[in-house]
BALOBA-1460 file (C-alpha; in Angstrom, 3 decimals):
// residues 397
<rec num="1" residu="m" x="68.329" y="112.118" z="120.231"/>
<rec num="2" residu="s" x="66.584" y="109.615" z="122.465"/>
<rec num="3" residu="g" x="67.807" y="107.951" z="125.614"/>
<rec num="4" residu="k" x="68.973" y="104.935" z="123.584"/>
<rec num="5" residu="y" x="71.703" y="106.914" z="121.838"/>
<rec num="6" residu="e" x="72.755" y="108.626" z="125.062"/>
<rec num="7" residu="a" x="72.935" y="105.235" z="126.771"/>
<rec num="8" residu="v" x="75.328" y="103.997" z="124.091"/>
<rec num="9" residu="l" x="77.571" y="107.048" z="124.548"/>
<rec num="10" residu="n" x="77.648" y="106.609" z="128.305"/>
<rec num="11" residu="r" x="78.551" y="102.935" z="128.034"/>
<rec num="12" residu="e" x="81.351" y="103.716" z="125.583"/>
<rec num="13" residu="k" x="82.921" y="106.304" z="127.902"/>
<rec num="14" residu="l" x="83.280" y="103.653" z="130.581"/>
<rec num="15" residu="v" x="84.788" y="100.776" z="128.628"/>
<rec num="16" residu="f" x="85.984" y="101.636" z="125.105"/>
<rec num="17" residu="a" x="89.394" y="103.037" z="124.184"/>
<rec num="18" residu="p" x="89.028" y="106.467" z="122.516"/>
<rec num="19" residu="g" x="91.038" y="105.550" z="119.426"/>
<rec num="20" residu="v" x="88.341" y="106.236" z="116.850"/>
<rec num="21" residu="r" x="86.688" y="109.491" z="115.766"/>
<rec num="22" residu="r" x="83.022" y="108.544" z="115.880"/>
<rec num="23" residu="w" x="80.100" y="109.922" z="113.933"/>
<rec num="24" residu="p" x="77.127" y="110.819" z="116.162"/>
<rec num="25" residu="l" x="75.433" y="107.603" z="115.142"/>
<rec num="26" residu="a" x="74.834" y="104.201" z="116.778"/>
<rec num="27" residu="l" x="73.734" y="101.594" z="114.229"/>
<rec num="28" residu="d" x="71.574" y="98.663" z="115.230"/>
<rec num="29" residu="r" x="70.776" y="96.600" z="112.112"/>
<rec num="30" residu="g" x="71.018" y="96.517" z="108.344"/>
<rec num="31" residu="a" x="69.541" y="94.911" z="105.245"/>
<rec num="32" residu="g" x="70.883" y="95.373" z="101.739"/>
<rec num="33" residu="s" x="72.019" y="98.980" z="101.366"/>
<rec num="34" residu="k" x="69.950" y="100.267" z="104.271"/>
<rec num="35" residu="v" x="70.860" y="100.529" z="107.951"/>
<rec num="36" residu="w" x="68.891" y="101.622" z="110.995"/>
<rec num="37" residu="d" x="70.195" y="103.235" z="114.164"/>
<rec num="38" residu="v" x="69.191" y="102.468" z="117.738"/>
<rec num="39" residu="e" x="66.460" y="105.100" z="117.493"/>
<rec num="40" residu="g" x="64.944" y="103.526" z="114.384"/>
<rec num="41" residu="r" x="66.150" y="106.115" z="111.864"/>
<rec num="42" residu="e" x="66.802" y="104.732" z="108.375"/>
<rec num="43" residu="f" x="69.900" y="105.514" z="106.290"/>
<rec num="44" residu="l" x="71.094" y="104.632" z="102.811"/>
<rec num="45" residu="d" x="74.623" y="103.338" z="103.285"/>
<rec num="46" residu="l" x="77.082" y="104.359" z="100.573"/>
<rec num="47" residu="t" x="80.090" y="103.485" z="102.735"/>
<rec num="48" residu="a" x="79.348" y="99.742" z="102.993"/>
<rec num="49" residu="g" x="81.680" y="99.456" z="105.982"/>
<rec num="50" residu="w" x="84.504" y="101.071" z="103.939"/>
<rec num="51" residu="g" x="83.650" y="98.882" z="100.948"/>
<rec num="52" residu="v" x="83.435" y="95.700" z="103.015"/>
<rec num="53" residu="t" x="79.758" y="94.745" z="102.746"/>
<rec num="54" residu="s" x="80.124" y="94.228" z="99.019"/>
<rec num="55" residu="i" x="76.873" y="92.250" z="98.619"/>
<rec num="56" residu="g" x="74.930" y="94.378" z="101.106"/>
<rec num="57" residu="h" x="74.214" y="94.039" z="104.777"/>
<rec num="58" residu="c" x="73.063" y="90.625" z="105.995"/>
<rec num="59" residu="h" x="72.713" y="89.025" z="102.556"/>
<rec num="60" residu="p" x="70.586" y="85.869" z="103.050"/>
<rec num="61" residu="a" x="73.067" y="83.573" z="101.261"/>
<rec num="62" residu="l" x="75.946" y="84.867" z="103.366"/>
<rec num="63" residu="a" x="74.010" y="84.647" z="106.632"/>
<rec num="64" residu="e" x="72.959" y="81.090" z="105.785"/>
<rec num="65" residu="a" x="76.520" y="80.021" z="104.900"/>
<rec num="66" residu="i" x="77.919" y="81.502" z="108.107"/>
<rec num="67" residu="a" x="75.251" y="79.782" z="110.210"/>
<rec num="68" residu="d" x="75.839" y="76.461" z="108.473"/>
<rec num="69" residu="q" x="79.615" y="76.624" z="108.937"/>
<rec num="70" residu="a" x="79.196" y="77.731" z="112.543"/>
<rec num="71" residu="s" x="77.182" y="74.584" z="113.191"/>
<rec num="72" residu="k" x="79.958" y="72.400" z="111.730"/>
<rec num="73" residu="l" x="83.403" y="73.776" z="112.542"/>
<rec num="74" residu="m" x="84.474" y="77.394" z="112.999"/>
<rec num="75" residu="q" x="88.159" y="77.144" z="113.812"/>
<rec num="76" residu="t" x="90.991" y="74.653" z="113.678"/>
<rec num="77" residu="t" x="94.720" y="75.239" z="113.494"/>
<rec num="78" residu="n" x="96.633" y="75.737" z="110.290"/>
<rec num="79" residu="v" x="98.509" y="72.471" z="110.731"/>
<rec num="80" residu="v" x="95.509" y="70.594" z="109.321"/>
<rec num="81" residu="y" x="93.889" y="70.729" z="105.889"/>
<rec num="82" residu="s" x="90.401" y="72.180" z="105.414"/>
<rec num="83" residu="e" x="88.049" y="72.378" z="102.478"/>
<rec num="84" residu="p" x="86.658" y="75.900" z="103.145"/>
<rec num="85" residu="q" x="90.197" y="77.263" z="102.723"/>
<rec num="86" residu="l" x="90.598" y="75.379" z="99.451"/>
<rec num="87" residu="d" x="87.187" y="76.447" z="98.148"/>
<rec num="88" residu="l" x="88.153" y="80.079" z="98.620"/>
<rec num="89" residu="a" x="91.676" y="79.653" z="97.265"/>
<rec num="90" residu="e" x="90.283" y="78.043" z="94.114"/>
<rec num="91" residu="r" x="87.849" y="80.916" z="93.584"/>
<rec num="92" residu="i" x="90.642" y="83.468" z="94.002"/>
<rec num="93" residu="a" x="92.815" y="81.523" z="91.558"/>
<rec num="94" residu="r" x="90.071" y="81.651" z="88.923"/>
<rec num="95" residu="i" x="89.969" y="85.455" z="88.918"/>
<rec num="96" residu="s" x="93.734" y="85.946" z="89.259"/>
<rec num="97" residu="p" x="96.333" y="86.156" z="86.499"/>
<rec num="98" residu="a" x="97.296" y="82.710" z="85.215"/>
<rec num="99" residu="n" x="100.719" y="82.866" z="86.853"/>
<rec num="100" residu="m" x="99.296" y="83.691" z="90.303"/>
<rec num="101" residu="q" x="97.533" y="80.595" z="91.600"/>
<rec num="102" residu="h" x="98.597" y="80.340" z="95.254"/>
<rec num="103" residu="s" x="97.106" y="82.368" z="98.113"/>
<rec num="104" residu="f" x="97.858" y="82.864" z="101.801"/>
<rec num="105" residu="f" x="95.018" y="83.996" z="104.072"/>
<rec num="106" residu="t" x="95.138" y="86.618" z="106.819"/>
<rec num="107" residu="s" x="92.590" y="88.450" z="108.946"/>
<rec num="108" residu="s" x="93.045" y="91.999" z="107.598"/>
<rec num="109" residu="g" x="94.393" y="93.948" z="104.651"/>
<rec num="110" residu="a" x="97.242" y="95.291" z="106.764"/>
<rec num="111" residu="e" x="98.307" y="91.726" z="107.612"/>
<rec num="112" residu="a" x="98.106" y="90.782" z="103.942"/>
<rec num="113" residu="n" x="100.385" y="93.688" z="103.064"/>
<rec num="114" residu="e" x="102.755" y="92.695" z="105.886"/>
<rec num="115" residu="g" x="102.950" y="89.225" z="104.375"/>
<rec num="116" residu="a" x="103.544" y="90.644" z="100.909"/>
<rec num="117" residu="l" x="106.397" y="92.859" z="102.115"/>
<rec num="118" residu="k" x="108.025" y="89.992" z="104.007"/>
<rec num="119" residu="l" x="107.675" y="87.724" z="100.986"/>
<rec num="120" residu="a" x="109.392" y="90.347" z="98.817"/>
<rec num="121" residu="v" x="112.318" y="90.479" z="101.236"/>
<rec num="122" residu="r" x="112.519" y="86.687" z="101.314"/>
<rec num="123" residu="r" x="112.477" y="86.427" z="97.507"/>
<rec num="124" residu="t" x="114.935" y="89.239" z="96.709"/>
<rec num="125" residu="g" x="117.211" y="89.344" z="99.753"/>
<rec num="126" residu="r" x="116.709" y="93.109" z="99.806"/>
<rec num="127" residu="s" x="114.977" y="95.313" z="102.371"/>
<rec num="128" residu="k" x="114.306" y="98.653" z="100.669"/>
<rec num="129" residu="f" x="110.809" y="99.602" z="99.506"/>
<rec num="130" residu="v" x="109.306" y="102.267" z="97.278"/>
<rec num="131" residu="a" x="105.750" y="103.479" z="97.897"/>
<rec num="132" residu="t" x="103.611" y="106.469" z="96.990"/>
<rec num="133" residu="l" x="102.586" y="109.642" z="98.753"/>
<rec num="134" residu="n" x="99.036" y="109.642" z="100.163"/>
<rec num="135" residu="s" x="98.856" y="105.851" z="99.966"/>
<rec num="136" residu="f" x="97.263" y="103.652" z="102.598"/>
<rec num="137" residu="h" x="98.431" y="100.077" z="103.237"/>
<rec num="138" residu="g" x="97.525" y="99.531" z="106.904"/>
<rec num="139" residu="r" x="98.680" y="100.532" z="110.379"/>
<rec num="140" residu="t" x="100.858" y="97.587" z="111.404"/>
<rec num="141" residu="l" x="104.516" y="98.545" z="111.674"/>
<rec num="142" residu="g" x="105.701" y="97.023" z="108.405"/>
<rec num="143" residu="a" x="102.767" y="98.257" z="106.337"/>
<rec num="144" residu="m" x="102.899" y="101.654" z="108.042"/>
<rec num="145" residu="g" x="106.429" y="102.136" z="106.755"/>
<rec num="146" residu="c" x="104.919" y="102.167" z="103.263"/>
<rec num="147" residu="l" x="101.931" y="104.303" z="104.226"/>
<rec num="148" residu="g" x="102.348" y="107.567" z="102.380"/>
<rec num="149" residu="q" x="100.691" y="109.839" z="104.938"/>
<rec num="150" residu="e" x="103.066" y="111.301" z="107.502"/>
<rec num="151" residu="k" x="100.310" y="111.884" z="110.053"/>
<rec num="152" residu="y" x="100.123" y="108.115" z="110.539"/>
<rec num="153" residu="r" x="103.891" y="107.440" z="110.507"/>
<rec num="154" residu="k" x="105.247" y="110.373" z="112.500"/>
<rec num="155" residu="p" x="104.286" y="109.173" z="116.018"/>
<rec num="156" residu="w" x="106.234" y="105.973" z="115.440"/>
<rec num="157" residu="a" x="109.371" y="107.419" z="113.861"/>
<rec num="158" residu="g" x="112.346" y="105.343" z="114.867"/>
<rec num="159" residu="i" x="110.530" y="102.030" z="115.021"/>
<rec num="160" residu="v" x="109.039" y="102.110" z="111.532"/>
<rec num="161" residu="h" x="111.204" y="101.071" z="108.573"/>
<rec num="162" residu="e" x="110.168" y="103.805" z="106.165"/>
<rec num="163" residu="a" x="109.977" y="103.389" z="102.407"/>
<rec num="164" residu="d" x="111.082" y="105.956" z="99.856"/>
<rec num="165" residu="f" x="108.034" y="107.836" z="98.567"/>
<rec num="166" residu="a" x="107.186" y="109.194" z="95.129"/>
<rec num="167" residu="p" x="104.085" y="111.184" z="94.179"/>
<rec num="168" residu="y" x="101.293" y="108.862" z="93.059"/>
<rec num="169" residu="g" x="100.999" y="108.768" z="89.278"/>
<rec num="170" residu="d" x="104.446" y="110.303" z="88.714"/>
<rec num="171" residu="l" x="106.285" y="107.527" z="86.896"/>
<rec num="172" residu="a" x="109.485" y="109.511" z="86.372"/>
<rec num="173" residu="a" x="109.771" y="110.249" z="90.102"/>
<rec num="174" residu="a" x="109.291" y="106.578" z="90.957"/>
<rec num="175" residu="q" x="111.842" y="105.480" z="88.383"/>
<rec num="176" residu="q" x="114.431" y="107.642" z="90.118"/>
<rec num="177" residu="l" x="113.915" y="105.628" z="93.319"/>
<rec num="178" residu="i" x="113.729" y="102.101" z="91.887"/>
<rec num="179" residu="d" x="117.245" y="100.691" z="91.935"/>
<rec num="180" residu="k" x="118.983" y="97.371" z="92.609"/>
<rec num="181" residu="d" x="118.578" y="97.798" z="96.375"/>
<rec num="182" residu="v" x="114.785" y="97.810" z="96.160"/>
<rec num="183" residu="a" x="112.931" y="94.672" z="97.210"/>
<rec num="184" residu="a" x="109.566" y="95.882" z="95.930"/>
<rec num="185" residu="v" x="107.348" y="98.742" z="94.922"/>
<rec num="186" residu="i" x="103.950" y="98.676" z="96.641"/>
<rec num="187" residu="v" x="101.136" y="100.619" z="95.018"/>
<rec num="188" residu="e" x="97.351" y="100.838" z="94.858"/>
<rec num="189" residu="p" x="95.819" y="100.592" z="91.367"/>
<rec num="190" residu="i" x="93.503" y="103.418" z="92.498"/>
<rec num="191" residu="q" x="94.256" y="105.357" z="95.659"/>
<rec num="192" residu="g" x="91.251" y="105.046" z="97.957"/>
<rec num="193" residu="e" x="92.087" y="106.752" z="101.247"/>
<rec num="194" residu="g" x="94.195" y="109.192" z="99.252"/>
<rec num="195" residu="g" x="91.082" y="110.573" z="97.552"/>
<rec num="196" residu="v" x="90.014" y="108.083" z="94.857"/>
<rec num="197" residu="v" x="92.921" y="109.003" z="92.595"/>
<rec num="198" residu="v" x="93.157" y="107.198" z="89.245"/>
<rec num="199" residu="p" x="96.696" y="107.094" z="87.804"/>
<rec num="200" residu="p" x="97.708" y="107.819" z="84.186"/>
<rec num="201" residu="a" x="97.108" y="104.954" z="81.771"/>
<rec num="202" residu="d" x="100.763" y="103.914" z="81.486"/>
<rec num="203" residu="y" x="101.667" y="104.345" z="85.159"/>
<rec num="204" residu="l" x="101.282" y="100.812" z="86.517"/>
<rec num="205" residu="t" x="102.818" y="99.116" z="83.507"/>
<rec num="206" residu="g" x="105.662" y="101.628" z="83.703"/>
<rec num="207" residu="l" x="106.259" y="100.675" z="87.326"/>
<rec num="208" residu="e" x="106.212" y="97.018" z="86.325"/>
<rec num="209" residu="k" x="108.924" y="97.592" z="83.731"/>
<rec num="210" residu="a" x="111.045" y="99.651" z="86.117"/>
<rec num="211" residu="c" x="110.880" y="96.816" z="88.639"/>
<rec num="212" residu="r" x="111.774" y="94.186" z="86.048"/>
<rec num="213" residu="d" x="114.809" y="96.196" z="84.962"/>
<rec num="214" residu="v" x="116.409" y="95.977" z="88.420"/>
<rec num="215" residu="g" x="115.003" y="92.685" z="89.720"/>
<rec num="216" residu="a" x="112.585" y="94.315" z="92.152"/>
<rec num="217" residu="l" x="109.054" y="93.037" z="92.698"/>
<rec num="218" residu="l" x="105.778" y="94.841" z="92.112"/>
<rec num="219" residu="i" x="103.147" y="94.522" z="94.879"/>
<rec num="220" residu="l" x="99.654" y="95.608" z="93.886"/>
<rec num="221" residu="d" x="97.461" y="96.476" z="96.865"/>
<rec num="222" residu="e" x="93.920" y="95.554" z="95.787"/>
<rec num="223" residu="v" x="92.565" y="95.519" z="99.332"/>
<rec num="224" residu="q" x="89.957" y="98.148" z="98.445"/>
<rec num="225" residu="t" x="89.564" y="97.480" z="94.719"/>
<rec num="226" residu="c" x="89.284" y="93.677" z="94.497"/>
<rec num="227" residu="c" x="86.255" y="91.520" z="93.821"/>
<rec num="228" residu="g" x="84.339" y="93.700" z="91.379"/>
<rec num="229" residu="r" x="84.600" y="97.074" z="93.083"/>
<rec num="230" residu="t" x="85.903" y="98.904" z="89.979"/>
<rec num="231" residu="g" x="83.758" y="97.102" z="87.414"/>
<rec num="232" residu="r" x="86.350" y="94.372" z="86.941"/>
<rec num="233" residu="w" x="87.131" y="91.468" z="89.249"/>
<rec num="234" residu="m" x="90.439" y="93.202" z="89.954"/>
<rec num="235" residu="a" x="91.489" y="96.730" z="89.123"/>
<rec num="236" residu="l" x="94.693" y="95.450" z="87.481"/>
<rec num="237" residu="e" x="92.512" y="94.393" z="84.541"/>
<rec num="238" residu="h" x="92.001" y="98.032" z="83.562"/>
<rec num="239" residu="s" x="95.700" y="98.473" z="82.801"/>
<rec num="240" residu="g" x="96.990" y="95.005" z="81.933"/>
<rec num="241" residu="v" x="99.725" y="95.254" z="84.575"/>
<rec num="242" residu="q" x="101.228" y="91.951" z="85.794"/>
<rec num="243" residu="p" x="102.293" y="92.269" z="89.442"/>
<rec num="244" residu="d" x="104.430" y="89.774" z="91.330"/>
<rec num="245" residu="i" x="102.286" y="89.895" z="94.474"/>
<rec num="246" residu="l" x="98.628" y="90.831" z="94.955"/>
<rec num="247" residu="t" x="96.864" y="91.662" z="98.211"/>
<rec num="248" residu="f" x="93.104" y="91.369" z="98.765"/>
<rec num="249" residu="g" x="90.751" y="92.336" z="101.563"/>
<rec num="250" residu="k" x="87.659" y="94.353" z="102.537"/>
<rec num="251" residu="g" x="84.876" y="93.319" z="100.143"/>
<rec num="252" residu="i" x="86.085" y="89.754" z="99.765"/>
<rec num="253" residu="g" x="84.583" y="88.819" z="103.146"/>
<rec num="254" residu="g" x="81.326" y="90.721" z="102.906"/>
<rec num="255" residu="g" x="81.629" y="91.755" z="106.554"/>
<rec num="256" residu="v" x="83.665" y="88.878" z="107.981"/>
<rec num="257" residu="p" x="87.349" y="89.730" z="108.678"/>
<rec num="258" residu="i" x="89.489" y="88.064" z="106.035"/>
<rec num="259" residu="a" x="92.176" y="89.081" z="103.552"/>
<rec num="260" residu="a" x="94.801" y="87.357" z="101.446"/>
<rec num="261" residu="f" x="97.939" y="87.748" z="99.407"/>
<rec num="262" residu="s" x="98.778" y="85.871" z="96.230"/>
<rec num="263" residu="a" x="101.978" y="85.669" z="94.241"/>
<rec num="264" residu="t" x="103.492" y="84.189" z="91.144"/>
<rec num="265" residu="d" x="104.810" y="80.665" z="91.532"/>
<rec num="266" residu="d" x="108.400" y="81.916" z="91.355"/>
<rec num="267" residu="v" x="107.835" y="84.354" z="94.212"/>
<rec num="268" residu="m" x="105.562" y="82.232" z="96.391"/>
<rec num="269" residu="n" x="108.019" y="79.346" z="96.253"/>
<rec num="270" residu="a" x="110.399" y="81.513" z="98.290"/>
<rec num="271" residu="i" x="108.126" y="81.421" z="101.332"/>
<rec num="272" residu="v" x="109.337" y="79.402" z="104.303"/>
<rec num="273" residu="p" x="106.906" y="77.842" z="106.800"/>
<rec num="274" residu="g" x="106.617" y="80.236" z="109.727"/>
<rec num="275" residu="d" x="107.432" y="83.370" z="107.704"/>
<rec num="276" residu="h" x="103.899" y="84.653" z="108.158"/>
<rec num="277" residu="g" x="100.759" y="83.491" z="109.898"/>
<rec num="278" residu="g" x="98.271" y="84.013" z="112.655"/>
<rec num="279" residu="t" x="95.903" y="82.038" z="114.812"/>
<rec num="280" residu="y" x="92.924" y="83.095" z="112.700"/>
<rec num="281" residu="a" x="94.682" y="83.036" z="109.322"/>
<rec num="282" residu="g" x="92.411" y="81.059" z="107.044"/>
<rec num="283" residu="n" x="89.684" y="80.791" z="109.683"/>
<rec num="284" residu="l" x="87.082" y="78.338" z="108.381"/>
<rec num="285" residu="l" x="84.098" y="80.569" z="109.108"/>
<rec num="286" residu="a" x="85.742" y="83.487" z="107.302"/>
<rec num="287" residu="c" x="86.804" y="81.362" z="104.337"/>
<rec num="288" residu="r" x="83.311" y="79.941" z="103.936"/>
<rec num="289" residu="a" x="81.899" y="83.457" z="104.079"/>
<rec num="290" residu="a" x="84.343" y="84.818" z="101.494"/>
<rec num="291" residu="a" x="83.729" y="81.938" z="99.076"/>
<rec num="292" residu="t" x="80.004" y="82.631" z="99.388"/>
<rec num="293" residu="v" x="80.497" y="86.343" z="98.718"/>
<rec num="294" residu="m" x="82.485" y="85.572" z="95.578"/>
<rec num="295" residu="k" x="79.805" y="83.130" z="94.412"/>
<rec num="296" residu="v" x="77.053" y="85.727" z="94.861"/>
<rec num="297" residu="i" x="79.114" y="88.315" z="92.966"/>
<rec num="298" residu="e" x="79.637" y="85.840" z="90.118"/>
<rec num="299" residu="d" x="76.111" y="84.380" z="90.009"/>
<rec num="300" residu="d" x="74.377" y="87.767" z="90.198"/>
<rec num="301" residu="g" x="76.622" y="89.526" z="87.664"/>
<rec num="302" residu="l" x="77.688" y="92.140" z="90.184"/>
<rec num="303" residu="v" x="80.998" y="92.967" z="88.532"/>
<rec num="304" residu="e" x="79.159" y="94.213" z="85.455"/>
<rec num="305" residu="n" x="76.540" y="95.827" z="87.685"/>
<rec num="306" residu="a" x="79.288" y="97.812" z="89.401"/>
<rec num="307" residu="r" x="80.476" y="99.047" z="86.031"/>
<rec num="308" residu="v" x="77.002" y="100.092" z="84.905"/>
<rec num="309" residu="l" x="76.076" y="101.811" z="88.167"/>
<rec num="310" residu="g" x="79.506" y="103.427" z="88.339"/>
<rec num="311" residu="d" x="79.003" y="104.929" z="84.887"/>
<rec num="312" residu="h" x="75.650" y="106.222" z="86.074"/>
<rec num="313" residu="i" x="77.192" y="107.944" z="89.102"/>
<rec num="314" residu="m" x="79.931" y="109.470" z="86.967"/>
<rec num="315" residu="e" x="77.312" y="110.818" z="84.539"/>
<rec num="316" residu="r" x="75.208" y="112.338" z="87.302"/>
<rec num="317" residu="f" x="78.144" y="113.815" z="89.179"/>
<rec num="318" residu="g" x="79.640" y="115.042" z="85.906"/>
<rec num="319" residu="a" x="76.464" y="117.035" z="85.316"/>
<rec num="320" residu="l" x="76.625" y="118.312" z="88.902"/>
<rec num="321" residu="a" x="80.210" y="119.459" z="88.326"/>
<rec num="322" residu="k" x="79.086" y="121.490" z="85.321"/>
<rec num="323" residu="r" x="76.202" y="123.068" z="87.216"/>
<rec num="324" residu="q" x="78.288" y="123.731" z="90.326"/>
<rec num="325" residu="a" x="81.727" y="124.388" z="88.859"/>
<rec num="326" residu="d" x="82.492" y="126.813" z="91.676"/>
<rec num="327" residu="k" x="82.013" y="124.010" z="94.218"/>
<rec num="328" residu="v" x="82.989" y="120.786" z="92.429"/>
<rec num="329" residu="e" x="86.535" y="120.409" z="91.155"/>
<rec num="330" residu="a" x="86.391" y="116.895" z="89.674"/>
<rec num="331" residu="v" x="84.747" y="113.491" z="89.658"/>
<rec num="332" residu="r" x="86.986" y="110.434" z="89.514"/>
<rec num="333" residu="g" x="87.023" y="106.723" z="90.101"/>
<rec num="334" residu="a" x="85.997" y="103.465" z="88.468"/>
<rec num="335" residu="g" x="82.951" y="101.288" z="88.969"/>
<rec num="336" residu="l" x="81.466" y="101.718" z="92.430"/>
<rec num="337" residu="l" x="84.501" y="103.496" z="93.844"/>
<rec num="338" residu="v" x="83.821" y="107.160" z="93.133"/>
<rec num="339" residu="g" x="85.214" y="110.385" z="94.530"/>
<rec num="340" residu="l" x="83.391" y="113.704" z="94.312"/>
<rec num="341" residu="v" x="86.194" y="116.240" z="94.721"/>
<rec num="342" residu="l" x="84.995" y="119.494" z="96.234"/>
<rec num="343" residu="r" x="86.957" y="122.696" z="95.856"/>
<rec num="344" residu="d" x="87.737" y="123.300" z="99.507"/>
<rec num="345" residu="a" x="87.845" y="121.413" z="102.782"/>
<rec num="346" residu="e" x="85.413" y="123.772" z="104.525"/>
<rec num="347" residu="l" x="82.727" y="122.984" z="101.983"/>
<rec num="348" residu="a" x="83.400" y="119.260" z="102.288"/>
<rec num="349" residu="a" x="83.226" y="119.462" z="106.078"/>
<rec num="350" residu="a" x="79.758" y="121.000" z="105.748"/>
<rec num="351" residu="v" x="78.476" y="118.591" z="103.084"/>
<rec num="352" residu="h" x="79.514" y="115.425" z="104.887"/>
<rec num="353" residu="p" x="77.422" y="115.719" z="108.080"/>
<rec num="354" residu="e" x="74.481" y="117.260" z="106.222"/>
<rec num="355" residu="t" x="74.107" y="114.207" z="103.979"/>
<rec num="356" residu="r" x="74.021" y="112.068" z="107.117"/>
<rec num="357" residu="e" x="71.317" y="114.240" z="108.639"/>
<rec num="358" residu="r" x="69.303" y="113.688" z="105.467"/>
<rec num="359" residu="g" x="69.680" y="109.909" z="105.706"/>
<rec num="360" residu="v" x="72.676" y="109.118" z="103.478"/>
<rec num="361" residu="l" x="76.011" y="107.814" z="104.746"/>
<rec num="362" residu="v" x="79.112" y="108.777" z="102.745"/>
<rec num="363" residu="n" x="82.811" y="108.986" z="103.590"/>
<rec num="364" residu="l" x="84.940" y="112.133" z="103.622"/>
<rec num="365" residu="t" x="88.582" y="111.462" z="102.810"/>
<rec num="366" residu="a" x="91.619" y="113.486" z="101.769"/>
<rec num="367" residu="e" x="89.939" y="116.508" z="103.435"/>
<rec num="368" residu="r" x="87.669" y="117.380" z="100.510"/>
<rec num="369" residu="v" x="86.706" y="114.202" z="98.682"/>
<rec num="370" residu="i" x="83.276" y="112.654" z="99.195"/>
<rec num="371" residu="r" x="83.992" y="108.952" z="98.659"/>
<rec num="372" residu="l" x="81.262" y="106.537" z="97.610"/>
<rec num="373" residu="f" x="81.735" y="102.776" z="97.672"/>
<rec num="374" residu="p" x="78.289" y="101.231" z="98.139"/>
<rec num="375" residu="a" x="77.342" y="97.567" z="97.904"/>
<rec num="376" residu="l" x="77.802" y="96.164" z="94.417"/>
<rec num="377" residu="n" x="74.127" y="95.198" z="94.341"/>
<rec num="378" residu="i" x="72.628" y="98.474" z="95.558"/>
<rec num="379" residu="p" x="69.252" y="98.918" z="93.821"/>
<rec num="380" residu="r" x="69.250" y="101.630" z="91.165"/>
<rec num="381" residu="d" x="66.363" y="103.500" z="92.766"/>
<rec num="382" residu="e" x="68.077" y="103.579" z="96.159"/>
<rec num="383" residu="l" x="71.299" y="104.784" z="94.563"/>
<rec num="384" residu="d" x="69.435" y="107.578" z="92.781"/>
<rec num="385" residu="q" x="67.692" y="108.542" z="95.999"/>
<rec num="386" residu="a" x="71.089" y="108.869" z="97.705"/>
<rec num="387" residu="l" x="72.571" y="110.812" z="94.785"/>
<rec num="388" residu="d" x="69.608" y="113.198" z="94.894"/>
<rec num="389" residu="v" x="70.445" y="113.965" z="98.517"/>
<rec num="390" residu="i" x="74.169" y="114.457" z="97.870"/>
<rec num="391" residu="e" x="73.513" y="116.757" z="94.931"/>
<rec num="392" residu="a" x="70.952" y="118.796" z="96.878"/>
<rec num="393" residu="v" x="73.351" y="119.226" z="99.806"/>
<rec num="394" residu="v" x="76.217" y="120.334" z="97.545"/>
<rec num="395" residu="e" x="73.984" y="122.808" z="95.728"/>
<rec num="396" residu="k" x="72.626" y="124.203" z="99.012"/>
<rec num="397" residu="s" x="75.958" y="124.470" z="100.861"/>
């Protein structure tokens, strides 16, 4: 390590709150699916900022749109109308189910889920929620109550309104919890933080029916899976489920903080001005950026590209699992959200940093799952180069 990296560490110790477990890496710039650190080392980025930089780092169209909007108007208040908000809302409406045409913008996925939970309470008059074990919906107090990982909730016991939790994918267990006191069930169509877990084919539609039977709402958290990530514009398209409320985030902004929640007309009509909001909710710069990201995804056919490249990863990792059955337990996911499930956490803990040392950035989640969610437009040759490294590290470890 050079003095540049050490200088970054020393500066951080003086001024930054130690609330994040850092990798030994200080990034300086990026282009497409490549990033460079302060020492000039090049990496292939298969994390994409946790799936955020969906059209790659510093895409020219996105950079140009941000610069243009910045030269016009970056921020107003939400008591005035603005066209960038409407441009984005119209794009979201076009990819949403026909009965879900109205959106509310926030700055993060957690805030979007907060808004969805509050809207469910407003619409039903109930305050009980059902969520799933190992889920992740954000760290704000309301969303954290539905976060199915005790390590995040436990420090705040007593001030968090906790949901009732059922194992993800276990429809019968969820049905036992969904009664006439439940405002909503909140669920991810694919669990991301929980280890890229894909539910049984009838799971989401079964939850929808259980909710309908008792007048509860179904909230689908698409914060990680929206905007082409799974080879469809939204992951709900894989199952045909019809939620009452949808939440979006991460890849919709391409690197600019923005998220949203949408709802059916019947549900959204229950909202009261002041129920939810924020100074930066619907920020013009962010809305312009997100509309541009969605245009690039549409114009460049990146939803289909995610499907094709995802199939390619699954094929390669499937072959790896056969060759290394003693090390690889499973491969799961959809599109460019893929989890390579290793057989034990110790192996995963060794694989993760070694791939980084060899120039490939991946995410380790759920203790033993190597999670890949690269840009939707990652070049095939760069993807194969990264997969070569991952496979070599697994085989060597």
